[in-house]
Backbone as a chain_set.jsonl record, in Angstrom:
{"seq": "MNLSEQQMEALIHKVARETAQEAARQAAQEAERKTVKDLLEKLGVDTVDVHETQKDFAHLRTQRKASEQVTVWTRRILLGIFLVGIAGMLWVGFKAALGIKS", "coords": {"N": [[-27.417, -45.194, 27.751], [-25.93, -47.358, 25.842], [-22.977, -48.103, 24.229], [-21.687, -49.832, 21.482], [-18.663, -51.716, 20.981], [-17.569, -51.086, 18.502], [-18.848, -48.679, 17.908], [-17.82, -47.1, 19.939], [-15.104, -47.089, 19.251], [-15.278, -45.799, 16.779], [-16.2, -43.315, 17.619], [-14.044, -42.484, 19.204], [-12.03, -42.327, 17.258], [-13.108, -40.322, 15.695], [-13.108, -38.108, 17.447], [-10.367, -37.96, 17.94], [-9.433, -37.377, 15.361], [-10.669, -34.849, 14.9], [-9.456, -33.391, 16.938], [-6.796, -33.532, 16.141], [-6.984, -32.159, 13.713], [-7.713, -29.609, 14.624], [-5.442, -28.978, 16.141], [-3.531, -28.923, 14.103], [-4.523, -26.778, 12.597], [-4.226, -24.663, 14.437], [-1.436, -24.713, 14.718], [-0.674, -24.008, 12.133], [-1.744, -21.417, 11.989], [-0.221, -20.126, 13.952], [2.34, -20.376, 12.841], [1.94, -18.824, 10.592], [1.448, -16.277, 11.759], [3.962, -15.828, 12.971], [5.643, -15.819, 10.723], [4.677, -13.613, 9.251], [5.127, -11.568, 11.122], [7.951, -11.721, 11.352], [8.649, -11.027, 8.709], [7.621, -8.395, 8.521], [9.189, -7.16, 10.481], [11.714, -7.44, 9.309], [11.356, -5.713, 7.208], [11.42, -3.375, 8.53], [9.272, -2.483, 10.01], [7.575, -1.493, 12.889], [6.383, -3.834, 14.978], [5.395, -3.885, 17.47], [4.291, -1.446, 18.467], [1.605, -0.721, 17.039], [-0.135, 1.408, 16.47], [1.5, 3.671, 16.24], [2.937, 2.92, 13.996], [0.904, 2.934, 12.095], [0.347, 5.669, 12.093], [2.774, 6.577, 11.07], [2.672, 5.524, 8.459], [0.44, 6.923, 7.526], [1.476, 9.502, 7.546], [3.489, 9.21, 5.617], [1.871, 8.773, 3.377], [0.629, 11.262, 3.18], [2.854, 12.854, 2.593], [3.576, 11.749, 0.119], [1.348, 12.399, -1.47], [1.531, 15.189, -1.372], [3.956, 15.549, -2.675], [3.258, 14.624, -5.218], [1.437, 16.617, -5.917], [3.142, 18.834, -6.048], [4.663, 18.105, -8.245], [2.701, 18.125, -10.271], [1.952, 20.858, -10.272], [4.431, 22.018, -10.927], [4.827, 21.101, -13.545], [2.652, 22.367, -14.781], [3.365, 25.068, -14.438], [5.795, 25.192, -15.875], [4.832, 24.553, -18.435], [3.179, 26.766, -18.804], [5.116, 28.853, -18.84], [6.506, 28.121, -21.147], [4.457, 28.386, -23.1], [3.9, 31.13, -22.882], [6.344, 32.145, -23.753], [6.351, 31.257, -26.454], [4.096, 32.646, -27.373], [5.027, 35.267, -27.023], [7.166, 35.299, -28.865], [5.73, 34.928, -31.246], [4.218, 37.268, -31.229], [6.221, 39.266, -31.423], [7.252, 38.558, -33.95], [4.952, 38.98, -35.507], [4.618, 41.765, -35.189], [6.994, 42.614, -36.383], [6.611, 41.724, -38.996], [4.551, 43.368, -39.845], [5.755, 45.756, -39.621], [5.587, 47.327, -37.371], [6.649, 49.497, -34.879], [7.621, 49.731, -31.504]], "CA": [[-26.97, -45.312, 26.384], [-24.844, -48.314, 25.713], [-22.326, -48.065, 22.924], [-20.952, -51.047, 21.158], [-17.228, -51.502, 20.882], [-17.322, -50.417, 17.209], [-19.307, -47.295, 18.025], [-16.856, -46.392, 20.79], [-13.9, -46.895, 18.449], [-15.589, -44.765, 15.777], [-16.261, -42.053, 18.347], [-12.672, -42.15, 19.6], [-11.325, -41.906, 16.04], [-13.665, -39.033, 15.278], [-12.597, -37.098, 18.382], [-8.924, -37.843, 17.695], [-9.279, -36.686, 14.074], [-11.031, -33.443, 15.094], [-8.416, -32.802, 17.775], [-5.605, -33.385, 15.298], [-7.25, -31.079, 12.747], [-7.656, -28.335, 15.362], [-4.032, -28.74, 16.476], [-2.861, -28.545, 12.854], [-5.002, -25.435, 12.268], [-3.573, -23.733, 15.362], [-0.011, -24.666, 14.374], [-0.559, -23.24, 10.889], [-1.991, -20.008, 12.31], [0.944, -19.633, 14.697], [3.427, -20.25, 11.861], [1.585, -17.667, 9.767], [1.698, -15.073, 12.56], [5.41, -15.664, 13.138], [6.209, -15.475, 9.419], [4.295, -12.229, 8.937], [5.846, -10.702, 12.061], [9.361, -11.696, 10.937], [8.745, -10.272, 7.468], [7.421, -6.977, 8.822], [10.366, -6.685, 11.205], [12.794, -7.317, 8.33], [11.071, -4.52, 6.412], [11.596, -2.218, 9.395], [7.992, -2.059, 10.576], [7.468, -1.76, 14.324], [5.231, -4.709, 15.195], [4.956, -3.758, 18.861], [3.416, -0.279, 18.577], [0.904, -0.697, 15.764], [-0.735, 2.726, 16.233], [2.565, 4.555, 15.748], [3.232, 2.492, 12.631], [-0.186, 3.443, 11.264], [0.564, 7.112, 11.95], [3.911, 6.747, 10.151], [2.201, 5.284, 7.093], [-0.43, 8.039, 7.163], [2.367, 10.63, 7.246], [4.108, 8.919, 4.321], [0.853, 8.991, 2.351], [0.484, 12.713, 3.044], [4.047, 13.342, 1.895], [3.506, 11.298, -1.272], [0.349, 13.212, -2.158], [2.085, 16.539, -1.506], [4.976, 15.47, -3.724], [2.549, 14.525, -6.496], [0.884, 17.942, -6.218], [4.255, 19.693, -6.458], [5.003, 17.698, -9.603], [1.651, 18.615, -11.165], [2.054, 22.313, -10.388], [5.68, 22.325, -11.639], [4.559, 20.886, -14.974], [1.753, 23.443, -15.243], [4.129, 26.314, -14.498], [6.725, 25.087, -17.004], [4.023, 24.655, -19.65], [2.777, 28.178, -18.914], [6.29, 29.636, -19.262], [6.757, 27.775, -22.546], [3.412, 28.988, -23.937], [4.102, 32.585, -22.886], [7.497, 32.382, -24.626], [5.893, 31.076, -27.839], [3.207, 33.774, -27.687], [5.879, 36.452, -27.156], [7.885, 35.21, -30.138], [4.755, 35.181, -32.312], [3.864, 38.691, -31.189], [7.356, 40.008, -31.979], [7.262, 38.256, -35.379], [3.811, 39.65, -36.1], [4.936, 43.191, -35.241], [8.064, 42.795, -37.357], [6.051, 41.511, -40.321], [3.735, 44.529, -40.17], [6.599, 46.941, -39.532], [5.166, 48.159, -36.227], [7.731, 49.723, -33.92], [7.079, 50.127, -30.217]], "C": [[-25.741, -46.21, 26.346], [-24.291, -48.251, 24.299], [-21.604, -49.38, 22.701], [-19.473, -50.696, 21.032], [-16.884, -50.769, 19.581], [-17.721, -48.947, 17.276], [-18.333, -46.476, 18.873], [-15.574, -46.108, 20.022], [-14.116, -45.792, 17.425], [-15.614, -43.391, 16.432], [-14.868, -41.583, 18.75], [-11.882, -41.653, 18.39], [-11.805, -40.533, 15.577], [-13.109, -37.909, 16.15], [-11.106, -36.873, 18.151], [-8.663, -37.075, 16.401], [-9.585, -35.192, 14.221], [-9.982, -32.716, 15.922], [-7.15, -32.551, 16.962], [-5.786, -32.26, 14.292], [-7.158, -29.711, 13.427], [-6.218, -27.99, 15.723], [-3.257, -28.298, 15.236], [-3.255, -27.126, 12.452], [-4.321, -24.391, 13.149], [-2.085, -23.597, 15.059], [0.209, -23.841, 13.111], [-0.771, -21.752, 11.158], [-0.803, -19.399, 13.044], [2.131, -19.436, 13.753], [3.185, -19.033, 10.967], [1.877, -16.371, 10.513], [3.196, -14.783, 12.676], [6.058, -15.229, 11.826], [5.912, -14.024, 9.067], [5.049, -11.259, 9.841], [7.311, -10.589, 11.677], [9.544, -10.859, 9.672], [8.605, -8.774, 7.727], [8.626, -6.394, 9.56], [11.561, -6.529, 10.269], [12.606, -6.088, 7.447], [11.167, -3.241, 7.237], [10.318, -1.682, 10.006], [7.959, -2.46, 12.046], [6.209, -2.585, 14.576], [4.697, -4.621, 16.617], [3.942, -2.63, 18.993], [2.725, -0.038, 17.242], [0.346, 0.694, 15.456], [0.297, 3.717, 15.715], [2.93, 4.203, 14.301], [2.154, 2.999, 11.676], [-0.04, 4.943, 11.05], [1.71, 7.396, 10.99], [3.47, 6.551, 8.705], [1.264, 6.399, 6.628], [0.402, 9.266, 6.8], [3.04, 10.43, 5.884], [3.129, 9.143, 3.176], [0.667, 10.483, 2.095], [1.661, 13.303, 2.275], [4.02, 12.954, 0.42], [2.518, 12.142, -2.054], [0.843, 14.637, -2.363], [3.129, 16.569, -2.614], [4.327, 15.388, -5.107], [1.967, 15.877, -6.892], [1.973, 18.901, -6.68], [4.638, 19.373, -7.899], [3.98, 18.235, -10.607], [1.784, 20.123, -11.365], [3.336, 22.733, -11.104], [5.48, 22.156, -13.137], [3.672, 21.989, -15.526], [2.514, 24.752, -15.406], [5.091, 26.293, -15.68], [5.987, 25.175, -18.333], [3.585, 26.093, -19.872], [3.926, 29.056, -19.393], [6.573, 29.379, -20.736], [5.736, 28.453, -23.466], [3.543, 30.511, -24.003], [5.289, 32.937, -23.781], [7.12, 32.266, -26.094], [5.011, 32.255, -28.246], [4.022, 35.055, -27.868], [6.631, 36.447, -28.469], [6.941, 35.469, -31.31], [4.382, 36.66, -32.383], [4.981, 39.548, -31.797], [7.44, 39.772, -33.482], [6.139, 38.956, -36.109], [4.063, 41.148, -36.239], [6.006, 43.485, -36.291], [7.521, 42.651, -38.781], [5.218, 42.713, -40.762], [4.521, 45.824, -40.097], [6.21, 47.861, -38.403], [6.347, 48.269, -35.274], [7.103, 50.187, -32.607], [7.7, 51.398, -29.731]], "O": [[-24.655, -45.826, 26.78], [-25.025, -48.333, 23.314], [-20.998, -49.951, 23.608], [-19.096, -49.525, 20.984], [-15.994, -49.919, 19.571], [-17.015, -48.079, 16.763], [-18.054, -45.316, 18.572], [-15.016, -45.016, 20.124], [-13.244, -44.947, 17.223], [-15.11, -42.418, 15.87], [-14.559, -40.397, 18.642], [-11.148, -40.67, 18.488], [-11.019, -39.698, 15.131], [-12.687, -36.873, 15.636], [-10.634, -35.736, 18.165], [-7.776, -36.223, 16.349], [-8.834, -34.358, 13.716], [-9.654, -31.563, 15.645], [-6.518, -31.501, 17.076], [-4.857, -31.492, 14.041], [-6.591, -28.771, 12.87], [-5.816, -26.831, 15.621], [-2.42, -27.398, 15.313], [-2.405, -26.353, 12.011], [-3.887, -23.349, 12.657], [-1.531, -22.5, 15.133], [1.162, -23.067, 13.027], [-0.05, -20.916, 10.612], [-0.428, -18.259, 12.77], [2.846, -18.439, 13.855], [4.118, -18.305, 10.63], [2.491, -15.461, 9.954], [3.639, -13.647, 12.502], [6.93, -14.361, 11.825], [6.802, -13.293, 8.632], [5.554, -10.238, 9.372], [7.866, -9.491, 11.672], [10.487, -10.072, 9.577], [9.385, -7.977, 7.207], [9.033, -5.264, 9.294], [12.341, -5.588, 10.416], [13.582, -5.49, 6.992], [11.012, -2.143, 6.702], [10.284, -0.543, 10.473], [8.268, -3.596, 12.407], [5.096, -2.088, 14.406], [3.666, -5.214, 16.934], [2.865, -2.82, 19.557], [3.195, 0.748, 16.419], [0.353, 1.115, 14.3], [-0.009, 4.523, 14.836], [3.198, 5.088, 13.488], [2.463, 3.444, 10.571], [-0.277, 5.438, 9.948], [1.643, 8.33, 10.192], [3.852, 7.325, 7.827], [1.292, 6.778, 5.458], [0.073, 9.987, 5.857], [3.146, 11.369, 5.095], [3.512, 9.647, 2.121], [0.559, 10.919, 0.949], [1.476, 14.156, 1.406], [4.403, 13.751, -0.436], [2.808, 12.56, -3.175], [0.601, 15.231, -3.414], [3.175, 17.513, -3.402], [4.8, 16.014, -6.055], [1.996, 16.246, -8.066], [1.757, 19.693, -7.597], [4.908, 20.281, -8.685], [4.35, 18.739, -11.667], [1.734, 20.61, -12.494], [3.322, 23.728, -11.829], [5.927, 22.997, -13.916], [3.916, 22.493, -16.623], [2.33, 25.464, -16.393], [5.191, 27.278, -16.411], [6.476, 25.813, -19.265], [3.615, 26.588, -20.999], [3.734, 29.911, -20.258], [6.85, 30.313, -21.489], [6.106, 29.026, -24.49], [3.322, 31.11, -25.055], [5.237, 33.936, -24.499], [7.532, 33.1, -26.901], [5.163, 32.799, -29.34], [3.739, 35.845, -28.769], [6.729, 37.482, -29.127], [7.311, 36.153, -32.264], [4.247, 37.227, -33.467], [4.712, 40.449, -32.591], [7.681, 40.721, -34.227], [6.337, 39.472, -37.209], [3.762, 41.738, -37.276], [5.93, 44.488, -37.0], [7.935, 43.388, -39.676], [5.19, 43.036, -41.95], [4.012, 46.88, -40.47], [6.476, 49.061, -38.466], [6.966, 47.269, -34.911], [6.146, 50.961, -32.618], [7.356, 51.88, -28.652]]}, "num_chains": 1, "name": "protein.A"}
């Protein structure tokens, strides 16, 4: 297979272009990795021991859900106390209106 000088030049340019594109892609990926790692470290995330970090986030999720449940139950209890107080006042008023003594 004999290549003409133009074909060889075209092939060389093609290979050089592909090599440059691959080098640029790798440089961009490395910059991305470094940026993300720096950001996570600034946020206080351990980038070395990923499994421990995942466990920490799972624990935080559990705590958040527990806190939300406490809030829901506190509201329900306070609403119940309020409704019982209103019912008691109505009952006392009803008894007073009818003149019933206990």
